[in-house]
N, C-alpha and C positions, 0 to 999 in steps of 0.2 A: 504494500500500500504506500502510495506516494504521500509525503507530508510537505505542505507548503505554508510558509509564513508570509502574511501581508504586512508590509511596512510602508510608511509614507508620511509626509508632512501634513499638517492640518489643512483642511479645505481642498483636498485633492480628489474627493469622491471615493475614498477607500471604503467607507461604509456601504455606499451604493454598490460598489463592485463586489463586496463580500456578500451582500444580499443576492446579487445576480449569480454568483458562483455557487451558492449553497441553497438556492431555492429548491423546494421539493420537485422531483422529477419522477415520471413513471409511477405515480401514486406511492412513492416511497419518500417519507419525510426525511429531511436532513436531521441528523442527531447532533444536539448541542450539549456541551459539557464544559467543565473548567472552573477556574476560580473567578472571583468577582472582577478581576482586572483583565480577563481574557475570555474570548469566545472561540470554541473549537467546533467546527461543523464538518460533516461528511457530505461530499458532493459525488454524484454518480457520473462516471465517465461515459459520454456518448460514443457508441461504436455500432455502425450499421451492420458489421459482420455478425455481431451477437444477435441482431434482429433476424438475420437470415437463418442463423442456426436454430432459433426458436421456431421458425417456420417449418424446419425439418423435424423438430421434436415438439409438437404443439401442446403436449400435455405437461410440459416442464415449466418450471419457474425461471424467469429471466433475471439473472443477477449480474449487473455490470461491475466492472472494476471501480474502485473508489479512490478519491483524493481527499485527504484531511487538510482543511484550511484553518489556520489559526489567525485570529485578529485580536488586537488589544483594544479594549473598550475604555473610553474616558480619558485617554492620555493625549496631550498635545505636545508636539515637538519630537524630533528624531531620537535624541539621546534617551528619553524616558522609556522607550519601548525595548531597548536593546538588551536589557538584562532579564527579560521575560523568558521563562523556560521554553515555551512552545517555539520560539524563534530559533533558539540554539539547537533544538531537536529536529528542525525542519531539514528536508532534503534539498529544498530550493527556496530562495527568497523572491517574492513578487513585490517589487517596489512600484507602487502606484504613483505615477508622475503626472502632475497637472499640466495639461496642454490646452484646456478650455479657458475661455475668457470670463464671462459672467461678472459684470460690474457689481451685481448685488451680493456676490460672494467674495469678499476681500481675500487677497493672497497674503499669507503671513509675512512675506518679504516685500510686499508692495506691488510687485510686477510678476507676470507669468513668464518664466524662463526655465523650460524643461532641463536644459543642459546644466544650468547652475544648480537646480534642485537635485538632480541625479548625482552630481559630484558632491554636493553637501552631504547627502545620505551615505555615499561611499566613504567619505572622510569619517563619518561617525562610526561606521563599521570598522574601519581601520584603527581608529583611536580605541575603541572597545577591545579589539583584539590585542593591540599593543599593551594595554594595561594587563591583560591576562598573561601574555607571554613574559612581561617583565616580572610580575609577581612570582611566576613559576621559576624563572631563572634565579631570582633572588633566593628563593627557598632552596634550590639546588646548591647555590653557592654557600649558603649558611651551613648546610649539611656537610659540604666538602671541608669547610674550615673546622668544623667540630670533629672531623674524622669519622663521620658516620659512613659506614660501608654502603655504597650505592652502586648500581649498575646502570646509571642514567646518563652516561657520557654521550651516547648516540642521541638521546632525547635533548640534552643540552645543546648539542651541535645543531640540530635541525631547528630548535627554538631560537637559537641565536641568529640563524639565517633568516627566520621569519621576522624577528625583531628588527633587523637591519632593513629588510624590505618594507616593513610597515613604517619605519621611521622615514623612509624615502617616499612614502605615499603609495606604495604598491600593495594591492590586496594579495592575500595568500593564494587565491585562485590563479593569480598571475605567475606563480612560481612553478617550475618544472620539478615536481617531487616524484621520486621513485616509490614503488609500492611500500617499501619498508618505512620510508619517511612519512608517507601518508598515514600508515597504520599507527605510528608513534603519536601523530597529531590528532587522531580521531577522537580521543577522549576529551579534548579541549573544546570541541564543537565551535571552532572559530567561525565567526559570522562572515568574514571576508573570504573564507575558503569556499563558501557555498556558492553554487551556480546562481546567477542573478538574472531574473527576467524583469525587464522594465515594461510595465503596463502603462502605455501612454493614453491618458484619458482625454479624448478630443471633444470638441464641440460637435453638435449634430450637423452643423453646416459644413464640417470638414470630412464627414464620413465618406463622401464620394471621392475625395482627393487625399486619402491618407498618405500615399507615397510622397506626394509633394509636401504635405504638412510635416511628415517625418523629417524630410530633408531640411525644412526650415527650423526644426527643433534643435538642430546642431548636435545630434546624438550619435552621428555616424562613427566618430572616433571612439566613443565609449563602447558601443556595441561591437566594435572590431576587437575588443580585448577578450582574452580567454574566458570561456564559460559565461558569456554575457550576451543576451539577446534582447530584442524589443518586440512587442506586439501592440498594435493600435486598437483601441476600443472607444466607443462612446457609451460609458456605463449607464447614463440616464436613459438613452433611447433603447439600449439593449435590454434593460430591465423592463421597459414598457413592452417591447416585443416578446420577451420571455413570458409575460403574463397573458398573451393572446392564445387562442386555440391554434394548434399546429398549422392548419391551412392558412389562416390569416397571417401568422408569423412568417411563414415561408414567402408569401406574397410581399410582405413588408420588407423582408431582407432583400428580395429580388429588386424591389423598387429602389432600394438604397445601393444596389450594386454589390451586395455582400453574398458570397457563396456559402457561408456558414455563420452560425451564431457566435457571439462573443465568447461564451463559455467554451465552445468547441475550439475556437482559435487559441484561447489561453492554455487550455489543457494540452492541446497538440504541441504548442510551442514549449511548454514545460517538459513534456515527454521527449521532444527532440533535443532539448537542451541537456537533459539528464541521460539521454540514450536509453530510454525505457521502451519496452515492447510489451505486447500482450499475447498470452496463449489462452486457450479455451479448454474447458472440460464440459462434456455433455453426458447426460445419463437419463435415467428414468425420473429423477426428481428435479433437476435444474440444468440449465445451460449457463455457464459462468465464465466471465473474463477475469484474468489474473495479470497484474502488472509486475514485471521483473526487469532488472537492468539487462541490456543487451549483453550477450556473452555468458549468461547464466547457464550452468550445466543442468542436466535433467534431475539429478538427485537434489540439488539445491532448490530448483524450481518446485520440486515435490514438497519441500519444506514450507513453501508459502501457503500450501493447503493445510498441512498439519505436520508437526515435527515427527509424529509416529510414522508417517509415510516416508519422510526422508530417512529416518533411522532404519526402517525395514525395506528400503528400496530394493526391488529385484530387476524390473525392466519397465520401460515406457513404451506403450503402444502409441505410435504417432502417425497422424495423417495430415496432409496439408489442407488448410481451410478451403482453398479453391478447388482442390480435387473432390473434397467432400460435397461441396455445393454442386459441383458439376455432376457427380454421380447420383446425388440425392439421398444417399443413405450410407451408413457405415458398412452394412452388409455388402453393398455393391462395390465399395472400395476394397473390401477384403477379397471379394471374388476376382478383382483385377490386380491383386497383389500390391495395393497402394497403402496398406497399413503396415508400417515398419516397426520392428522391435529394436529399440535403442537402449544402450547401456547408460550407466551413471554419468559418464563423461560426455555424453551427447550435448552439444550446444543448442539450446532451444531457439527456434526461429520465430519471428513475428508471424502470428496467424496459425501456429501449430495447434492442432486439436489433439489432446493427450489424455490417455487413460493410464494411470500409474498402477503397476502391479507391485505389491509389497507384502512382506511377512508381518504378521501381528505378534 
């Protein structure tokens, strides 16, 4: 399950976007939980492939993949949200950047300047991480002077490298870290190490010219940095569209020249940024989509369903989604030799339909 944290300056439309992302879909209400200062909600990932699979298995329940969105309630300013746990636990940060004008909604800095605001938030992430790295390095140095036996030389080395980069204004996601270094840093949950998706909240008048408006926002340089991308939305109009019945919503989107809804664009951009894919399971009870990082092997993918399946993994029965749709049934795929038996090291592909065999 993908976890995303929404960050943003005041008056950016972050709350409106959160409502858009987490509104109930497919008669499944979003689930909210958390402390008084944060709201966590589960959004369903749209996927037309799952719809087609349900058509093949009409008696089954449709269970989409999910994304957990975390938002902070009642805070103003960038620095005040950065120590909130849901943000440090997120897989990706969604920075809502104001690109709409609206004279009746004053900007906290006086003027609308997406590039300035994006850089300001990036600086806050960097400063927060710099404080964490310095505290840890100070602790390691005190232990060394006291003669405390530690095996943290490798950790101190990579932390010192991060500290110098942060002091130079470089986010940790901009460093080339080998797998061992990345593993050493994982427990710190550095904010500037997380992939960053800039969600540009445009005016309704700019919806038809988002490419041109994006160029004018002067964010091209920032989005060219590692693990950083941008997606344009007009949260206000997208929320209005989302509350229409599907037919009217489709016509409204077409009239605006949009191929897909804002939620779809944001989730797809987050998946692309993180390198996530989906595989499917089908059966008598449900057709379900599962999100995993690209490159995940079959045994680990089985663990996203249940740890017992990963532990007792024997084989994976795999058929390509397109082959299954083309044949119309699993039985037909088996007759044509298109259902493969794969071992634990098989790399799961996007769209694989898998049945895991496991020992209990």
